C-alpha positions as CSV (number, residue, x, y, z in Angstrom):
1,L,-2.4,6.9,10.6
2,G,-3.0,6.7,6.9
3,N,0.1,4.6,6.2
4,R,0.2,2.5,9.3
5,D,-0.1,-0.7,7.3
6,H,3.2,-0.2,5.7
7,L,5.7,0.5,8.5
8,T,8.7,0.4,6.3
9,G,7.2,2.7,3.6
10,P,8.4,6.2,3.0
11,A,5.1,7.9,3.8
12,F,4.8,6.2,7.2
13,C,8.5,6.9,8.0
14,S,8.1,10.5,7.1
15,A,5.0,10.9,9.2
16,I,6.3,9.1,12.3
17,N,9.5,11.1,12.2
18,E,7.4,14.3,12.7
19,V,6.4,12.9,16.1
20,L,9.7,14.2,17.4
21,V,8.9,17.8,16.4
22,V,5.2,17.9,17.0
23,F,5.3,16.2,20.5
24,R,8.8,17.4,21.5
25,D,7.5,18.6,24.9
26,N,5.5,15.5,25.8
27,P,7.5,12.9,27.7
28,E,4.9,10.1,27.3
29,V,4.8,10.4,23.5
30,L,8.6,10.6,23.3
31,K,8.9,7.6,25.5
32,A,6.5,5.6,23.3
33,F,8.3,6.9,20.2
34,R,11.6,5.6,21.5
35,A,10.1,2.3,22.4
36,L,8.6,1.9,18.9
37,H,12.0,2.8,17.4
38,Q,13.7,0.2,19.5
39,V,11.2,-2.5,18.5
40,A,11.4,-1.5,14.8
41,S,15.2,-1.8,15.0
42,T,15.1,-5.3,16.5
43,P,15.3,-8.3,14.2
44,G,11.8,-9.8,13.7
45,K,10.2,-6.6,15.1
46,P,8.6,-8.3,18.1
47,N,5.5,-6.6,19.4
48,I,5.7,-3.8,16.9
49,E,1.9,-3.6,16.7
50,D,1.7,-3.2,20.5
51,A,4.4,-0.5,20.4
52,L,2.6,1.4,17.6
53,V,-0.7,1.3,19.5
54,V,1.0,2.7,22.7
55,L,2.5,5.5,20.6
56,L,-0.9,6.4,18.9
57,K,-2.7,6.3,22.2
58,A,-0.1,8.6,23.8
59,A,-0.4,11.0,20.9
60,T,-4.2,10.9,21.2
61,V,-4.0,11.9,24.8
62,A,-1.4,14.6,24.1
63,C,-4.0,16.1,21.6
64,G,-6.5,16.3,24.5
65,L,-8.6,13.4,23.3
66,S,-9.4,10.1,25.1
67,P,-8.5,6.9,23.4
68,A,-10.6,4.9,26.0
69,S,-13.5,4.3,23.6
70,I,-11.2,3.2,20.7
71,P,-10.3,-0.5,20.7
72,D,-6.7,-1.3,20.0
73,T,-7.6,-3.0,16.8
74,A,-9.0,0.3,15.4
75,F,-5.6,1.9,15.7
76,L,-4.2,-0.9,13.4
77,Q,-7.2,-1.5,11.1
78,V,-7.0,0.0,7.6
79,I,-10.1,0.5,5.5
80,N,-10.2,0.5,1.7
81,R,-6.4,0.8,1.2
82,V,-5.5,0.5,-2.5
83,P,-2.2,-1.4,-2.6
84,D,0.7,0.1,-4.6
85,V,2.6,-2.2,-6.8
86,T,5.8,-1.2,-5.0
87,D,4.3,-2.0,-1.6
88,A,6.0,-4.5,0.7
89,P,3.9,-4.2,3.8
90,H,5.4,-5.2,7.1
91,A,4.6,-8.9,7.7
92,A,3.4,-8.3,11.2
93,L,0.6,-6.1,9.9
94,R,-0.7,-8.6,7.3
């Protein structure tokens, strides 16, 4: 979650790639991961925020927690992030 404002950055990519190992036995998380990957590979990345929220909610459920009380915006909102001079955040998350 810590790097979700920079979907093309190395920290987010590294973390999101761990989903395949950590949740390898959870079909819902893997389905959401594949959907996010497909959207991220599509020019213009349509609905990427929606796909990310679906993945984060599936992972939350897989961890035995309920995302019901968490608004979708909270999955995307970043608090007090200090930008790095090399940052090029994904336009959809600005």
